[in-house]
Structure formats: structure tokens, C-alpha cells
C-alpha positions in Angstrom: -13.4 -5.9 3.7 -11.7 -8.9 5.4 -10.0 -11.3 3.1 -8.7 -14.7 4.0 -4.9 -15.1 3.9 -3.0 -18.3 3.2 0.3 -18.6 5.3 3.0 -21.1 4.6 6.2 -21.3 6.8 9.1 -22.2 4.4 12.0 -22.1 6.9 11.9 -21.6 10.7 15.3 -19.8 10.8 18.1 -20.0 13.3 17.9 -20.4 17.0 16.9 -18.8 19.3 13.4 -18.5 17.8 10.5 -16.5 19.1 6.8 -16.1 18.3 6.4 -12.7 16.5 3.5 -10.6 17.7 2.8 -6.9 17.7 1.8 -5.7 21.2 1.4 -1.9 21.4 -0.6 -0.4 24.2 -3.8 1.8 24.0 -2.8 5.4 23.7 0.5 4.7 21.9 1.2 7.2 19.1 3.4 6.9 16.0 4.3 9.4 13.3 5.5 8.3 9.9 7.0 10.6 7.2 6.3 9.0 3.8 7.6 10.0 0.3 6.0 8.4 -2.7 7.5 8.7 -6.3 5.6 7.5 -9.3 6.3 7.2 -13.1 3.7 6.1 -15.6 3.6 5.2 -19.3 0.4 4.6 -21.3 -0.6 3.6 -24.8 -4.1 4.1 -26.1 -4.7 2.4 -29.4 -1.8 3.5 -31.6 -1.2 6.6 -29.6 1.8 6.4 -27.2 2.5 9.6 -25.4 5.9 10.1 -23.7 6.3 8.4 -20.3 5.2 10.7 -17.5 7.1 11.4 -14.3 4.8 12.5 -11.4 5.9 14.9 -8.6 7.0 13.3 -5.4 4.2 13.1 -2.8 5.2 13.8 0.8 2.9 12.8 3.7 3.0 12.9 7.5 0.8 10.1 9.0 -0.1 10.1 12.7 -1.5 6.9 14.2 -3.0 6.3 17.6 -3.7 2.9 19.1 -7.3 3.1 20.5 -7.9 -0.4 21.8 -6.1 -3.8 22.1 -8.6 -6.7 22.3 -8.2 -9.9 24.4 -7.4 -11.8 21.2 -4.7 -9.2 20.3 -6.6 -7.3 17.6 -5.3 -3.7 17.5 -7.8 -0.9 16.6 -6.3 2.4 15.6 -7.1 5.8 14.3 -5.0 7.6 11.7 -4.8 11.1 10.3 -2.8 12.7 7.5 -1.5 15.7 9.4 0.5 17.1 6.5 0.5 16.6 2.8 2.4 18.2 -0.1 3.8 17.8 -3.6 7.5 18.4 -4.2 8.9 20.3 -7.2 11.2 18.0 -9.1 13.2 18.2 -12.3 11.6 16.4 -15.2 8.0 17.1 -14.1 5.9 19.4 -16.3 4.8 22.5 -14.4 1.1 22.0 -15.5 1.1 18.5 -14.0 2.8 19.7 -10.8 0.2 22.4 -10.4 -2.7 20.0 -11.1 -1.4 17.6 -8.4 -0.9 20.4 -5.9 -4.6 21.5 -6.4 -5.7 17.9 -6.0 -3.8 17.6 -2.7 -5.5 20.6 -1.1 -8.2 18.2 0.3 -5.8 15.5 1.5 -4.4 17.2 4.7 -6.6 16.3 7.6 -8.1 13.1 6.1 -8.7 10.6 8.9 -9.7 7.0 9.2 -9.8 3.9 11.4 -8.5 0.4 11.1 -8.0 -2.9 12.8 -4.9 -5.2 12.6 -4.4 -8.6 14.2 -1.4 -9.1 16.5 0.2 -11.0 13.6 0.0 -8.0 11.4 -2.9 -9.1 9.2 -5.3 -6.2 8.4 -8.9 -6.7 9.3 -10.1 -3.6 7.6 -9.2 0.0 7.0 -11.7 2.9 6.4 -10.7 6.4 5.2 -13.4 8.9 4.8 -13.2 11.2 1.8 -15.4 14.4 2.0 -18.6 14.1 -0.1 -17.5 17.0 -2.3 -14.0 15.7 -2.9 -12.6 15.5 -6.4 -11.9 12.1 -8.2 -8.2 12.4 -7.6 -8.8 12.7 -3.8 -11.1 9.7 -3.9 -8.4 7.7 -5.8 -5.8 8.7 -3.3 -8.1 7.6 -0.4 -8.3 4.2 -2.1 -4.5 4.1 -2.3 -4.1 5.0 1.4 -6.4 2.1 2.3 -4.1 -0.3 0.4 -1.0 1.3 1.9 -2.2 0.9 5.5 -3.5 -2.6 4.8 0.1 -3.6 3.8 2.1 -1.4 6.1 2.6 -4.1 8.8 4.2 -7.4 7.9 1.9 -10.5 8.3 3.7 -12.9 10.5 3.5 -16.7 10.9 1.8 -18.6 13.7 5.0 -20.4 14.5 8.1 -19.3 16.4 10.9 -18.1 14.0 14.4 -16.9 14.1 16.9 -15.0 11.8 16.8 -16.3 8.3 13.2 -17.5 8.6 11.1 -17.4 5.4 7.4 -17.6 4.9 4.8 -17.1 2.1 1.5 -15.2 2.3 -1.1 -15.4 -0.4 -4.1 -13.0 -0.3 -6.3 -11.0 -2.6 -6.0 -7.2 -2.4 -8.2 -4.5 -3.8 -6.8 -1.4 -5.4 -7.7 1.1 -8.2 -11.0 -0.8 -8.6 -9.3 -4.1 -9.2 -9.1 -7.3 -7.2 -5.6 -8.7 -7.4 -4.1 -12.0 -6.3 -0.9 -11.3 -4.4 1.9 -13.7 -3.3 4.4 -12.2 -0.9 7.6 -14.0 0.4 9.1 -12.6 3.6 12.5 -13.2 5.2 13.8 -12.2 8.6 16.9 -10.2 8.1 17.5 -9.6 11.8 15.7 -10.3 15.1 17.1 -8.9 18.4 14.7 -8.6 21.3 11.8 -6.5 20.2 13.6 -5.3 17.0 12.7 -7.0 13.8 13.8 -6.3 10.2 12.3 -8.2 7.2 12.6 -8.1 3.5 10.0 -9.2 1.0 9.3 -10.0 -2.6 5.8 -9.7 -4.0 4.2 -11.0 -7.2 0.7 -9.8 -8.3 -1.7 -10.8 -11.0 -5.3 -10.1 -11.9 -7.5 -11.9 -14.5 -10.4 -10.5 -16.7 -12.7 -8.3 -14.7 -14.7 -5.1 -15.1 -13.2 -2.3 -13.0 -14.3 1.2 -11.9 -11.4 3.5 -11.2 -12.3 6.2 -8.7 -10.3 8.7 -10.8 -12.4 8.0 -13.9 -16.0 8.1 -12.6 -18.6 6.9 -15.1 -16.1 5.2 -17.3 -16.3 1.4 -17.3 -13.0 -0.5 -18.1 -12.5 -4.1 -18.9 -9.2 -5.4 -17.5 -7.6 -8.0 -19.7 -4.5 -8.7 -17.7 -2.5 -7.2 -14.9 0.9 -8.3 -13.5 3.1 -6.7 -10.9 6.3 -7.4 -9.0 8.1 -5.6 -6.2 10.5 -5.7 -3.3 10.6 -4.1 0.1 12.1 -3.9 3.6 10.6 -3.0 7.0 12.1 -2.4 10.4 9.9 -2.7 13.4 9.8 -2.5 17.2 7.2 -5.1 18.0 6.0 -2.9 20.8 4.7 -0.6 18.0 2.1 -1.2 15.3 3.8 0.5 12.4 7.4 0.2 11.1 10.1 2.7 12.1 11.6 2.6 8.6 10.9 1.0 5.3 11.1 1.0 1.5 9.1 -0.5 -1.3 9.4 -0.6 -5.0 6.6 -2.0 -7.3 6.3 -2.2 -11.1 2.9 -3.0 -12.6 1.7 -3.6 -16.2 -1.9 -3.7 -17.2 -3.8 -4.3 -20.4 -7.4 -3.1 -20.7 -10.2 -2.0 -23.0 -12.2 1.2 -22.6 -15.5 2.2 -24.1 -14.9 5.6 -25.6 -17.7 7.2 -27.6 -19.2 3.8 -28.3 -15.9 2.4 -29.6 -13.8 -0.2 -27.8 -10.3 1.2 -27.3 -7.3 -0.9 -26.2 -5.1 0.6 -23.6 -1.9 -0.5 -21.8 -0.4 1.1 -18.7 2.9 0.6 -17.0 3.6 2.1 -13.6 6.5 2.3 -11.2 6.0 3.3 -7.6 8.8 3.9 -5.1 7.8 4.5 -1.4 10.1 5.4 1.5 9.0 6.0 5.1 10.6 6.6 8.5 9.4 7.4 12.0 9.5 11.1 13.0 
């Protein structure tokens, strides 16, 4: 789904300035190694189980540029060529085994997407097998969001080191529509090499959500807030970053219908993502 984005250039940065555009060529391939670590704490009614640390997820993502349109739009194909779950201290063995079983169907998942030359996603589609489990479908949903935000959306105007801009756009994840404001800053710009850092703020208002990991269960979201930071390094001749990090903390309040009873639930989640070109 294509959402409208609202760009605002805050500072143009130092001279010399240049117009930032991605310009890969058809046939270009990139391979990214990604590690995702998550921790989650929940409270249902008066029950507050201990915070849960999840095993680290390790993925290898291969992307091939299929077409570059006259307007600069970049169409690509991607495949998860390898997927695994790491054994880590502090993770219960039962949870580790459950996640390993859920990830059996992740390797080999493929999809397509289109991104503008300014790094704005115009849609991503991952295909989950018809017989895939709820965890796999939830992960496919997360991968759509990840690819949507992997590139940095860049301003129309020419910018230089120290440039700052703001991008407001709605995003969809975990069955929720979230309003996101991201502020970007150019850390360095030399030739085709670009490094940016960003700060994001997210919020979502009252809405009914359907989480793919909980099929058949309707949830009323009361409030959701999120904040995060990240950094990306690009060669503008490529579509994807060569290195990057991202940390996001979210908190959500919701109500679930359990056995005809409304049950209040709060959830806090921390996600730490690191990736680099292989």
C-alpha cells in the first residue's frame, strides 16, 4: 500500500551540496546479514509475568534490482537465503526451540518491492506459504515493514553535511496503523558515500487490530507510543545500506476479548537491529 509522506527540509547543511538520489543499475545484487534482538514484557489484568528475552534472529537477505524506470523508481526482488535462531544466555530452552521450529519456513521466502530514487517505498510484497503458521505470517509482516524503512527517504533539495530533514508518514505493522515522525541528519557525504543518523517517534490512536500471530482474536488498541534511533551508511549506487543499526522501544495499551470478558493488557517491547553487507 502506498502512503503519502510529508517532507520538510530543516537545514540544508554545509557546502558543497548535492541532490541525493539512489541510482543502482538493473542486475545489481546486494547481500545483507541482519541480526535482530528482542525483549518483551507484558501485563494481562493483574498478571505480570517476568520480562521475556527472545533468541537473536539471524537472516541473510539477497536483493536484486530488476528494473529502473525513467522516473527513477527501482523495482527489486528479494529472498531470505538463510535464517536461523541463535542460542543465547537468558533465553528459556522451550522458547528457543519454539522459535527454531517457527523459523523452519522462513528460509527461501521471497518477495518484490518498488522504491523511488529518493528512497520512499512504493510497496513491498512478501509471499507466505498458504500453510504457514501464525508466527511465519507475523514475521512476513515484520519483513515488509523492515524493507519499507531500510532505505532513507531523502529530500527533493540539494543538501550537504549537517543537513536535517523531517519525514512524517503512516506505517502499518502488527495489524496497527501508526503515525511516524522521523528526523534525519547527514553525518557525512563524500562522493557517492552517505551516512545518516535518525530519531523516530511513533504513536497510534484507538483502533481495532488483528495481529497475524493471534488469528481470530480481536484486539482494541487504546494507545501505542514508540521511540527509536538509527544510523545508515550507503553507497548511492546501491539501493540498500552497506551497514546500519536501529533501536526501537514501544509501549502499547489494549483490551482483548477473552471468553466474553474484556481484559486489559499492556506490552513493552525493545528491538535492536544490526545489519551489514556481505
